[in-house]
C-alpha positions, 0 to 999 in steps of 0.5 A: 846627621846620624845617632846610634842608640846601642846596648839597650832593651828596645820596646817594640810593639810586639816584643822586647829586643834585649841588647838592641840598637836603633839608628836615627838619621836626621829626624827619622828612625832608619834601622834597628836590630840586635847587638850582633848586627850593630853598625860601626863607625857612627860618630853620634853614639849613645850607649844606654847600658841596658836601659829601656828604649821606648817610643815617646809617649803620646798623651791625649788628655791632660789638664795639668797646665790649668794648675800651673796657671792657677795653682790656687783659687784666684792665684794666677801666673802668666801663660808663657811661664806655665807653658815653659814649666809644663814643657819641661815636666812633660819631657821629664815624664817621657811624653813627647806629644801632648794634647792639652785638654782645655775646656770650652765652658763658662768658667765652671772650674777656675781657668776653664774658659773660652778666653783661656783656650784662645790665649793658650793657642796664641802663647804656644805659637809664640814659643819657638823652641819647646822641648816636645810637641804640643797640641790642643784638645778642645773639650766642648761643654755642651751646656755652654753657649759661649763654648759652642761659638768658640769651638766652632771657631777653633775648628774652622781655624784649625787650632785644635787636633782633637775635640771631645764632647762633655756634659758635666750636668749633675745626675749623670756621667761623672756627677751622679747627683747634684750634691756630688757636683756641688761638692766637687766644684766647691772643693776645686774652685771655691765657688759660693752656693749662690754662684753654684745655684746660678751655674746649675740654673744656666745648665738647666736652661741650656739643656734643650740646645744640646742635641743641635750643638752636638750635631753641629760640632761633630759635623764640623770636626768630621769635615775638618778630619779631626779626631772626636771623643766622647767623655764620661759616658755612664750607660750603653745607651749613651755610648750607642749614639756616638759612632753615627756622629763620627766619634771614635774614642770614649774617654773615661767611661764611668761604668763597666757597662759603658766601657764594654759597649764602647769597645764592642762598637769599635771606639778606642776606650781611654782610661786615666793612668792615675787610676791605674797607679793609684788603684782606683778612680779619684771620683769613685767610678770605673777602675781602669785596672778592671777595664784593662783586665777585661780587655776593653781598654785601648789608651791610657792618658795622663788626665791630671798627672803626667808622671802616671803614664810611664808609671802605669805601663811599668806597673801593669807589666810588673803585675803581669796584667800585660806584658811590657810591649802591650802596656807601652802600647797603651801610652804610645802606639794606641793613642797615635792610632786613635788620633790618626798619627800612627803613620808617624809616631807611636812606635820604634819602626823604620820610617817613623819620627825619632821620638825616643825615650831612654828609661831606667828602673830605679832601686824601687823598680820605678821607671825614671826617664834618663834621656828624651829625643824628639824629631831625632834631636836630643832634647833632655838629659837627666842624671 
């Protein structure tokens, strides 16, 4: 089966091809070029009328599924319903490969628990015809005894494709003080002061086990050939421990010092796309725009708001911080490279899987997804 996408602006890794075409055969891209060389007589033609033709977006970190399962504290919906909803939302945002960031901790924040990860993996397997590709990003909270046992299991069972190392203890990382931690948890999941006291006591008691847990989890992930990330580093010294453990990505460094050191050490620096769109971090940490302007950002992820990925790429191009191919690489080819998938995904190149997104700029110059193709199959059309 062949599909010809014609009369579009192709966004390639290093350039734009205006008035371009793309030929898909079965599930792969086989050829592309300018209109003057466009093939004729292809039965399956899609005339995109000058709109942008992008590779499918690859999101390495988003926890939006949690809000679809528990939109309000202690208000829960079934996982199959939430997975169907998030599948359509992600496709409508141009995301064709999603790494759902699921926390392995002791129910610190709502549905974040070891049980949720297991149930999510089972529910995914039971959904045979989702619109896009879904993977699991296991976020291991180093102070969690339960999380430590479960992350070892899901790595051994090959249920995850990416593992990140998190420490949400107050006084470092995302929470610079105990009060900042308390305020965030209260605001997010409505815990009582007594419950917060118990949680903080548990974290202090588990602190001595952290080095051994990190060593074990990173070793198992390396042996399983999984991508490894660190999370919320705030100092250069903290960053420097990771390369020897096989960590290749730094998620959301909270300071310019940490981000710059991660970049110097060859870690793929991942910042939040909402940070770019809003112009600031939701937690008052490092500005993603500042890190991009400093040339030390490799990847943007949805974090908690999937629509921000496409919006961030076009905003960066509109602001002339990056050209459009450079900006699109932050949400396509670079994340694919960060998790070892660049041989199959992340760019419009012959031989790669045909994950393609047609994007139109509306009257406000905001990007709007018009059509999504995954594995060469049209999966979603929006008017």
